[in-house]
MIKE-227821 format. One record per residue (C-alpha): residue in one letter; y, x, z. Coordinates in pm, whole numbers, plus 50000, padded with zeros to 5 digits. Example, Ala and Ser with C-alpha at 12.3 -4.5 7.8 and 13.67 -1.06 7.14 Angstrom:
// MIKE-227821
A495505123050780
S498945136750714
END
This chain:
// MIKE-227821
X507134639848490
X509484657248279
X512204634048378
X511234638648750
X511254678348672
X514594678348522
X516144654048787
X514694679849085
X515934709748906
X519354693748929
X519214687749330
X520634714449528
X518254707949814
X515314713749563
X516744745949412
X517264756449770
X513824749149886
X512114764349555
X514184796849586
X513074800549954
X509654793949887
X509534818749593
X511124848149755
X507954854249951
X504874858349748
X502364854650014
X503334817749990
X501834813849648
X498534827649731
X498564809850055
X499494775849894
X496944779349627
X494014785549856
X495324756950058
X495374731349787
X492064739549652
X490404742450003
X492274709250083
X491104690949780
X487544699549825
X487614692850217
X489144656850189
X487154648149876
X483714656150060
X484674644150380
X485664607950207
X481814610650042
X480584613150417
X479454651850347
X481024670550576
X478674702350554
X479494702350182
X483184701250257
X483164730850495
X480934752850233
X482904744649948
X485884755850167
X484504789250281
X483574795949901
X487084789349822
X488284811850089
X486244838549964
X487204835849613
X490684839949734
X490094868449948
X488464886749688
X491154878849420
X492364907849186
X495634914649038
X494604913448664
X496014900848321
X494644866748274
X492024877648057
X490924904848298
X491204877648578
X488284857048377
X486234888548362
X486544896848754
X485804856148796
X482754860348622
X481724891848800
X482674872349143
X480124842849045
X477484864248975
X477704885849277
X478254858349519
X475054841149378
X472994871949387
X474314877749754
X473924840549876
X470374834649713
X469204867949852
X470224859450210
X468464822250178
X465254837950025
X464804865450277
X466014842450585
X462474837050692
X461524875250700
X464554889450932
X463364926950894
X463514925150501
X466634906050532
X468244935550751
X467084961250519
X468424942450231
X471614937650402
X471984976150465
X470954987850124
X472914960149935
X475834969550145
X475935007050009
X475484994549672
X478444967849696
X480524992249843
X479975021749587
X480354998149287
X483654987549433
X484945023849415
X484675019449063
X487895001349011
X490284977549192
X488664950848995
X485224955249146
X486464962049467
X487664928549586
X484464915149387
X482264935049604
X483944925549947
X483594890349847
X479854896249772
X479314908150131
X481344881250286
X479294852750131
X476344868050208
X477234866250567
X478614830350529
X475354820750404
X473544833850730
X476124816350943
X475334783950775
X471564788350707
X470164767451029
X472444739150918
X471854737950577
X470074705750432
X468034726850179
X467904766050097
X469474764149761
X472484739949881
X474734770450017
X474504790949740
X475524765749492
X478224753549711
X479764787349804
X479554798549435
X480964765149315
X483734766949573
X484754803649457
X484414791849089
X486724760049145
X489434783149317
X489214809449018
X489634784748787
X492744768548953
X494184803249025
X493574811648637
X495544781448528
X498314787548738
X498204823748631
X498424812448254
X501304789848309
X503204818648419
X501154850448279
X503784877548384
X503864863548767
X501654890948878
X503804919648753
X506814904548865
X505424900649213
X504354939849244
X507704950449069
X509624929149349
X507174943249620
X508104977549479
X511764971249485
X511584957049836
X509814987549969
X512635007249798
X515424986149975
X514084993950308
X513945032350259
X517545030850136
X518625009050457
X516925037150665
X518485063650456
X522075050650525
X521605059550900
X521995097450788
X525435092550704
X526835108950949
X523775122951173
X523195153151392
X520255177051369
X518095156351608
X518895122051436
X518215133951102
X514755149551201
X513955113251336
X515125096351047
X513505116150804
X510155109050991
X510775072050943
X511945074850588
X508445094350535
X506425064950646
X508725041250442
X508045063450165
X504305058450208
X504955020750141
X507115027349800
X504695049849660
X501915026349741
X504074999149588
X504585021649274
X500925029749269
X500054988749244
X502714984849004
X501235008848767
X497684994748793
X498704961248746
X500774970548403
X497664990348295
X495454961448347
X497924941148142
X498384968247880
X494534971047808
X494294931747776
X497294931247519
X496794939147160
X500914935947122
X502644954747389
X506054941047320
X506014916447589
X505254945247851
X508454963147738
X511004948648025
X508524952048292
X507684988248183
X511654993148170
X511774981148516
X509145003248635
X510815032948491
X514045022648647
X512195017049007
X510815052748992
X514345067348895
X515755047549155
X513095060749417
X513705097849295
X517435096049367
X516955077349660
X514365104449817
X516685129949685
X518825156749921
X521225181549809
X522045196150171
X521125190650524
X522995159450615
X523855173150986
X525655202850802
X527565178050574
X528295156050876
X529425183151099
X532425187950887
X535035167151033
X536725165950652
X533665146950542
X533935117850816
X535865091350565
X533285101350288
X530285099550511
X531095063750610
X531815053350246
X528395066950152
X526505048050453
X528225016450342
X527395022749964
X523675029650046
X523804995450261
X525344978049948
X522524995249723
X519764983649955
X521004947749939
X521484951849555
X517664963349524
X516534935749747
X518474910249549
X516824921149230
X513574919549386
X514164882449473
X515534874049118
X512074889349010
X510094862649218
X512164832649159
X513334837448796
X516894838148844
X519564857548687
X520134891948862
X524064895248951
X525084929249044
X527414930249348
X530674935949286
X531144953349618
X529234984349448
X531834986449166
X534864986049432
X533005010149652
X532425035749346
X536105033249253
X537205040349626
X534845066949660
X535955085649362
X539385079649432
X538985094049796
X537815123849615
X540485128349339
X543345124549585
X542155143449884
X543785175849969
X540495190450083
X538275191749813
X534595182249910
X531685204549903
X529595202749575
X526805190049748
X528445161149858
X529975155849496
X526675155949354
X525255131649607
X528005107449545
X527145112149148
X523435104749228
X524235071649394
X526855063949126
X523865066148871
X521565047549083
X524305017949117
X524645023048714
X520805020448662
X520654988848890
X523824973248731
X522324976548381
X518814970848443
X518514941548192
X520094961647908
X520544996947754
X516415007747675
X514845014247367
X512874982947286
X510735001647029
X509745028347283
X506725021347543
X506535047747787
X503105060047888
X501625053848200
X498835075748401
X495125063048320
X492025071648455
X490105083648142
X486885089348336
X483885064748256
X482625038048509
X479235058248524
X481455090948599
X483255073548876
X480035061949034
X478335097249030
X481405109549187
X480705090149474
X477185100649530
X477165126949781
X477305125050151
X480805141550170
X482575117249963
X484735094550190
X483505062150023
X479795069550078
X480235079850426
X482185043050467
X479385026550282
X476825040650525
X478615035650827
X478994997950715
X475424998550651
X474365012650983
X476744991351168
X475294959150988
X471854969751067
X472524974551434
X474464943351476
X471984923551298
X468974937551523
X470904932051833
X471544897051709
X468034891451632
X466554909551935
X468554894052199
X468694856651999
X472224858152065
X473744825751959
X475774822251640
X474984860551619
X476044861951254
X479354865751391
X478544898651528
X478074910351146
X481104893751010
X483124911551271
X481874945051165
X482824936350780
X486554930150901
X486994954551152
X485054986651009
X487615009850796
X487095041650613
X488705063250909
X488435059651334
X492185056451355
X492315026851122
X488865009251278
X490395015051609
X493624996651511
X491804968851335
X489374966051639
X492174957151884
X493824932651649
X490534914751602
X489704910851947
X493264900552044
X493724877551759
X490204858551837
X491084857252199
X494364838352132
X493094818851864
X490004807152095
X492284798752387
X494904782352158
X492594764051951
X490484748752238
X493684733652379
X495394720552071
X491994707151902
X491434680952173
X494794668152079
X493914657751717
X491884628951583
X489364634651340
X491654634251043
X494414652251227
X491964681751259
X491324681950894
X495214685850872
X495184712851128
X492294731750973
X494404733350640
X497324743950812
X495634770850966
X494194781150642
X497464783250485
X498924802850810
X495814827850779
X496854836150424
X500604838550503
X499914864650788
X497064882650651
X498974910350456
X501974911450703
X500264909451048
X496604910151062
X496094899251465
X498234867251378
X496014859751074
X492864861351314
X494454833251533
X494564809551243
X491464817251110
X489774812751430
X491284779451446
X490144772251110
X486604779651245
X486544757651533
X487884726951292
X485134733951046
X482444730651320
X484134700551473
X484124683751098
X480584694351071
X478974686251400
X481794681151644
X480864713251790
X483944734351748
X484714739652108
X480994746052210
X481034775151948
X484194794952065
X482704813652351
X479744826852152
X482414836151874
X484434855352138
X481364870852266
X479834880551909
X483374896951824
X483274919852118
X479734930352052
X480554933451664
X483704953151784
X481504976352026
X478884982151751
X481654992651507
X483335015351757
X480305035451831
X479155039051498
X482705051951371
X482985072551705
X479885094351637
X478975091251250
X481185114251076
X484165107651267
X486495131651073
X489235138651312
X492485140551150
X493605175851298
X490515189951102
X492065174150773
X495145194150839
X494435224550638
X493245206450335
X496165183750335
X498475211550360
X496935231450073
X496935201349869
X500955196349982
X501745232749849
X499825228649537
X500975194049434
X504705204849545
X504015236249334
X503045216149022
X506135194049051
X508455220849060
X506735236848774
X507265199248589
X510985201748693
X511645237348556
X510085227148241
X512225197448202
X515145220348239
X513875241647966
X512705216447743
X513605177747777
X511345152347632
X511595116847573
X508485105347748
X508045124248066
X504575114748140
X503665150048276
X506645150948481
X506005116448649
X502375122348692
X503315155848908
X505915139349084
X503695111249198
X500815136749290
X503395151749511
X504555119449670
X500725110849727
X500085143249895
X502895139050122
X501815104750197
X498275117650307
X499835143650516
X502215114750701
X499195090150748
X497395122650901
X499915125351166
X500235089251221
X496405083551256
X496395114451470
X497965094051758
X495085066851763
X492465094751791
X490945102852126
X493085123152332
X491155157052325
X491075155851957
X494905150951917
X495105189651848
X498365200951676
X499995165951709
X503235183551734
X502455206051442
X501665176051232
X504675158051329
X506945192251221
X504755194550893
X505545157150825
X509025162150871
X509215194850684
X507585187150397
X509485151550323
X512665173350348
X511125199150089
X510215168449857
X513765155549919
X514945187349762
X512695189349495
X513435153049384
X517315162749400
X516145193349154
X514515166348923
X517175140848939
X519775162548802
X517495178848519
X519275157148239
X522715163948331
X522205200648297
X519885202248012
X522295217147748
X523435244947976
X521645280948013
X520265281648351
X520295313748504
X518325299348787
X515095299648569
X515075336648655
X513625326848997
X510965305948825
X508045330848822
X509095344349167
X508945313349340
X505815298949151
X504105331949223
X505165330749616
X503825292749636
X500565303749448
X500025330249717
X500945306349989
X498035282949854
X495405311849845
X496245318950209
X495595284350306
X492575282250125
X490655312750211
X488755320650520
X491205351250559
X493185345850896
X495665373150818
X499375374050841
X501375358750600
X504065384450615
X504115393050232
X504515357850153
X507365351950369
X509085383850278
X508785373749921
X510215340849973
X513035355650224
X513975378949944
X514555350349699
X516325332949963
X518615361749980
X519235365649616
X519725328249573
X522355326549850
X524555356349685
X524685339149344
X528405326549297
X527975307148966
X530195276649049
X528715253148811
X525325263948911
X525405263849287
X523925232549342
X520525245749167
X520815276649368
X521335256649689
X518245235949591
X516185265749548
X517135282949857
X516665251650036
X513175247649875
X512295285949978
X513625282550322
X511505250650411
X508465264050242
X508805293250473
X508825269950784
X505845249650668
X503715283750642
X505035291651006
X503595258751104
X500355266350916
X499655297751131
X499505272751427
X496045259051318
X494855284951086
X492695300051346
X491435265451465
X490085253351106
X486475259651219
X486855245051590
END
């Protein structure tokens, strides 16, 4: 075996195939799940036990869908919880099957319990979803199960077998989950950098459109950073010796630094672009960002493939060219442009030296939720909590769907309930998006599956079933509607293998999907619909308070820099999370009913303005270390600006609908004072503070538009 492995590693075709395969982390999950399902199906079919084959396969499928990103030790705990919850769910359904009323009530109550438990931690969330899924799978197979206890045993065994296999593969490469999440973070940053390059050059209209796209890409980047942090915390909790985590913590800190610099703006780009003297430099910066984007993606791929990262020489050449352009230019570029180039150069150096120059004895601290499981559960136990509302919506939808299925004796009516599970999301807009994707995917899967499956023999249908399983997992996190096509074909093949009735059940599946989608739509439309425009006042007040905390943290760093800037990083991340919530409210508002799309233009402007504000704050934060040893006169404005922002927050969060004239006057007075400052060495800090106050004024002007409609 070793000889074969060494031989393959020397073959160019194998190296190329391995690299291409590992570059996409979705492929690993797909191949793991497909391999386990394939082994179980082929083994049971060869023993002439088709029902066992499909049920074990479904158990493995549920196990894969509910898998969590944990350290191997945490994965064991997660697997134990999974097996227990799967067994309880499946046995309960089988025992209550003769009593439909009790089963319906039990389904509704257990749904609330499962969803609330899932809100305690990420580890529980996947497990509880899997518990609900297995319960519904049990309902689907009850009529054709040989004995009442067979399904619970097979479904749980399938999940256990997949869990063991996945655990073994993780043990072989225990830090692969960290590498995968960090790679996703660097890939998201690469997309952000590539989009930002379009700002060089840009006019006022283009800048607005690009900044809006950047706000959406920033959501993906910040979410990736949060997932990295969660996995790092999971590993940190499981390891006594934290030294092996050091390089991954370093990469994570580098990623945060690169993100802060990428999100920075020193001046409006349309103003920089409007100066003809900047044309060559703007073109050079555009190319620099392109190359930095490619380098960031290249590092992400190196994390996944285990290859050595080679920093592109083009970035060294571009750095020297741009510096020489400034050095030998007859026209001295503006300070914002110089600092922008300095920022990009620092990002280039960070990436170039990412494997070295870090303190191996220093383990940076990460943000952690210190509340107990009981405290987290208690926090959800009120009707205003989003997760409680989601749990009740899902429970009511299950109850209605199950009642319709039983009352009208709908063929394969369990799929109504299954559709509800996959379609219903925490908000109306998310549910509506998922609903159309589910219907479209199911319809295309039914049509294509019925046409294709008849071309295959029995053995060919097993191959088609496994291929569909692979493609389902591959597309699941990339494009939901495409993944539904393949899971529908998977179901068709499964029923053909069990009883040669795959084609017969496709019409009921499509009808049940439509019924389940309709039930979900009605429930989410009328039970706490939570329209996005009503969220704007609260979201904006959160944006103001989080941006204020971020600015305060930046100014504190200027006054007294620290080695471990955990407080600063938490404040920065909270500001980005608040920005993300505002961006998603604007994005989701476009899916709300037309009459509930109030203030859509205002939401768009707020999205644009707040991301611009966050960019200026990021630039101020990115340069905090360079100016650490200087006496910063700009700190004389600290109290003035922070007091004005506090007043703005008070105005947003009170019932008083009066004018904001006094707050605006304060901010405008600060802007005038900042604009008159002439100290060359500190000009950029004054410029950034000036831009921060100006954008804040514009945000408050937009807030006036919905202040009078808060209670509408």
